[in-house]
C-alpha positions as CSV (number, residue, x, y, z in Angstrom):
1,M,-38.1,11.1,-58.7
2,Q,-36.2,8.1,-60.5
3,Y,-33.4,9.5,-63.3
4,E,-33.0,7.6,-66.6
5,S,-30.5,5.9,-66.0
6,E,-31.7,3.9,-62.8
7,Q,-35.1,2.9,-64.6
8,T,-35.8,-1.3,-63.8
9,N,-35.7,-3.4,-67.0
10,D,-39.5,-3.4,-66.8
11,E,-39.7,0.6,-67.4
12,R,-37.1,0.3,-70.1
13,S,-37.7,0.6,-73.8
14,L,-36.9,-1.9,-76.3
15,G,-34.8,0.4,-77.6
16,D,-32.6,0.6,-74.7
17,L,-32.9,-2.7,-74.2
18,F,-31.8,-3.9,-77.3
19,S,-28.8,-1.5,-77.3
20,Q,-27.9,-3.0,-74.0
21,L,-28.0,-6.3,-75.7
22,M,-25.4,-4.9,-78.6
23,Q,-23.0,-3.5,-76.1
24,D,-23.2,-7.0,-74.0
25,L,-22.6,-8.5,-76.9
26,S,-20.0,-6.5,-78.3
27,T,-17.8,-6.7,-75.3
28,L,-18.6,-10.6,-75.5
29,V,-16.8,-10.8,-78.7
30,R,-14.0,-9.5,-77.7
31,Q,-13.3,-11.2,-74.5
32,E,-14.0,-14.2,-77.1
33,V,-11.1,-13.1,-79.0
34,N,-8.8,-12.2,-76.6
35,L,-9.2,-15.7,-75.0
36,A,-8.8,-17.4,-78.5
37,R,-5.5,-15.3,-78.9
38,T,-4.3,-16.2,-75.8
39,E,-5.5,-20.0,-76.2
40,L,-3.9,-20.4,-79.6
41,T,-0.5,-18.4,-78.9
42,Q,0.1,-20.4,-76.0
43,K,-0.3,-23.7,-78.3
44,A,2.0,-22.2,-80.9
45,S,4.3,-21.6,-78.5
46,K,4.2,-25.1,-76.9
47,V,4.5,-26.9,-80.5
48,G,7.4,-24.3,-81.1
49,K,9.2,-26.1,-78.5
50,D,8.6,-29.4,-79.2
51,A,9.3,-29.3,-82.4
52,G,12.9,-27.8,-81.5
53,M,13.4,-31.0,-79.2
54,M,12.1,-32.8,-82.1
55,A,15.0,-30.9,-84.6
56,A,18.2,-32.0,-82.1
57,G,16.8,-35.1,-81.4
58,G,17.3,-35.7,-84.8
59,I,20.3,-34.3,-86.1
60,V,22.1,-36.1,-82.8
61,A,20.1,-39.5,-83.8
62,Y,21.3,-38.7,-87.2
63,T,24.9,-39.1,-86.5
64,G,24.3,-41.9,-84.6
65,V,22.7,-43.7,-87.4
66,L,25.4,-42.6,-89.9
67,A,28.1,-44.3,-88.2
68,I,25.5,-47.5,-87.5
69,V,24.7,-47.3,-91.5
70,A,28.4,-47.4,-92.0
71,A,29.4,-50.4,-89.7
72,I,26.2,-52.6,-91.3
73,V,28.0,-52.0,-94.7
74,L,31.4,-52.7,-94.1
75,M,30.4,-55.9,-92.4
76,L,28.2,-56.6,-95.0
77,V,31.5,-56.3,-97.5
78,R,33.5,-58.1,-94.8
79,V,31.0,-61.4,-95.0
80,G,31.8,-61.4,-99.2
81,M,28.6,-59.1,-100.2
82,P,29.8,-56.3,-102.8
83,A,30.4,-53.2,-101.6
84,W,27.4,-51.8,-104.0
85,G,25.2,-54.3,-103.2
86,A,25.3,-54.0,-99.4
87,A,25.2,-50.3,-99.4
88,L,21.9,-50.5,-101.7
89,L,20.5,-53.3,-99.1
90,V,21.1,-51.3,-96.0
91,G,19.8,-48.2,-97.5
92,V,16.6,-49.9,-98.8
93,V,16.2,-51.0,-95.1
94,I,17.1,-47.6,-93.6
95,A,14.8,-45.2,-95.9
96,A,11.6,-48.1,-95.1
97,V,12.2,-47.7,-91.2
98,G,12.6,-43.6,-92.1
99,G,9.2,-43.7,-93.9
100,Y,7.6,-45.5,-91.0
101,L,8.6,-43.1,-88.9
102,V,7.5,-40.5,-91.0
103,K,4.3,-41.7,-91.4
104,K,3.7,-42.2,-87.2
105,G,4.7,-38.4,-86.9
106,M,2.3,-37.2,-89.0
107,E,-0.5,-39.6,-87.3
108,A,0.7,-37.9,-84.2
109,L,0.6,-34.5,-85.1
110,K,-2.7,-35.1,-87.0
111,S,-4.2,-36.3,-83.7
112,D,-3.0,-33.5,-82.0
113,N,-6.3,-31.1,-81.7
114,L,-4.7,-27.6,-82.1
115,A,-8.3,-26.2,-82.0
116,P,-8.7,-23.3,-79.1
117,K,-10.8,-25.7,-77.2
118,E,-11.5,-23.2,-74.4
119,T,-12.6,-20.5,-77.1
120,M,-14.9,-22.9,-78.5
121,K,-16.5,-23.9,-75.1
122,T,-17.5,-20.4,-74.1
123,L,-18.6,-19.7,-78.0
124,K,-21.3,-22.3,-76.9
125,E,-22.1,-21.1,-74.0
126,D,-22.7,-17.4,-75.4
127,A,-25.1,-18.7,-77.9
128,R,-27.0,-20.0,-75.5
129,W,-27.0,-17.0,-73.4
130,L,-27.6,-15.2,-76.7
131,K,-31.0,-17.2,-77.1
132,E,-32.0,-16.8,-73.7
133,Q,-31.6,-12.8,-74.2
134,M,-33.5,-12.5,-77.2
135,S,-36.6,-14.6,-76.2
């Protein structure tokens, strides 16, 4: 004698099979959400550390640039340029270099794909699995 819980797939009703499929799908969705959360947390942590390092480096570099800018302005004044003209010329050059660096930094951030790649891959696999189960 077979118990109802021991029925083979051939003996199970369509309702039982559909119920099992929905349970499996529910479990799968929860697992995918957990994977996405884990992956995004890891990526956010890496981005945060990288941004902190960039900020520290930027502060140190900024103080060095200020000293160099002052030295260049003083050098131009020494060779006969008016102080305001020397400061303006150096300021324009520094602003152009800064704009270029900001543009390059923005491009680098855009190219770094922060999407949860593993989650997207497994979601595609899950969609294929679900299609197979439904057919």
